[in-house]
N, C-alpha and C positions, 0 to 999 in steps of 0.2 A: 425455342429459341433464347434461351441462357447459355449455350454453348456458340452460339454465333453474336451475341453479346460481348460476351469476354473475348473472343478472338479478337473482331472489331478493336476491344479494348488495345490489348496486345498489340494490336499492329498497329494503333495511334499511340501507343506509349514508344513504340519501338522505333518510330518516324522521328521521334521528339527526339529521342537519345541520341541518333544518328546524326539531326539536325545541330545540336551540342557540340558534339566531337568535330566536327567542322569548322563551327566558330570559333574555337579557340583559333589563334597565333600563333605558330611555333613556338617553341623557345628559344631563347637567345644560345648563344654558345658560352659554355659556363667555361669563370678561369679557376676549374679545378682541376691539378695535373701535375704535370712536370711541364713545364716550359724553358726556351732558350729567349732571351732579349739582346736586341745588339744594336749601336748605334756609333758614331763617326768614333772609333779606335777606343771602345769596352764594349767588352758583353757580361749579360749577367745567366748565370745559370741556375734553376729553383729546382729545386730535388725533395726528396722527401725531409729526406735530414739535413740539409744545409741548402745557406743559396749560396752564391760565387763571386765575385766582383774582380773582373780582371780590367784595367785601366794599362794602355799602353804606358811602360815607364813607370810601373809603380807595383809594387805587391802585392799579389793577389788578396784580396778580403773576402774571406770565410769566415759564415758565422750558421746560427742552427737556426733552424726552420723554425719559426715561432707559427706557423699557421695560418692559414690566409683567412682574411675579415673582409666582408663586403659581398653584393649582390651578386646575383649569374654573371652578368656581364660586364663585372667589373671586381678585380680581387687588390686585394692591398697584404701587404707581408709589412710587416713594421716591425723592427728589433732597430739595435744598436749595435755598435762597432766599439767598445769600451765605451768612454763618454759622448758619442759621437750618435748622433740618430741617424738611420740608413733604413730607406723607407722603400720599396720595390712597388709602383703602382699599374697595372694591368688593365687596360680599359676597351671594349669591343667598339669601334670604330665605323666597323665595316672593313676596310683596308687600310694599311699602314704601307706605305712606299720608304724601300733604302734606298735612300740617296747614293749607300757606295755603290752598291749591287743592281741595282733596279727590279729588285722580287718586292713582292707583295706579301704582307704579312697581315691577318687578322685583329693584329693589338698592336694600342701606339703603348710603348711603354716609358714612364717617365722613373728615373730613379736620382733619390733624394740623398745624399749624404753630407751630412751637415751644411755647409750653406752652397755645395756644388748640387746643381741641377742636371743632369745627361736626361736626354731626349732620343727615343728610338723607336723600332718597332720587338713584339712577338708573336709567336709560334709557342704552339703547346705540343708537346714530343708525341709521336705516335705512339701506342699501344703496344708493349710486344707482341708476338707473336706467341699463340698457347702453343706451346711443345708438346702436349699431351697427345 
């Protein structure tokens, strides 16, 4: 009788664990890694060591990457260019349509440089292929 009781209890617990695993919603896309963002007449590249802002008619702005802050579905990189605040925010809003190329991107990008705010779209760079 005892082995049958333990077997029934084990099966019951296994069923509860399986249900719990399926009840969890999928995690949101993470804003961790390297990204490219673009808008009308500007681009931002977020790389491990630096963030680069390029605007038409302006010299490129390159700053050290201070690291990301924020939740999984929102990433914020807050730094400065001299005395001017420089903030890049990426938010997962499902999709963002680039008005120039009409491409779809997974993130909305908001770039603030001092009093200037730039809006556009962003995507995470694909991880490099493992060549081992």
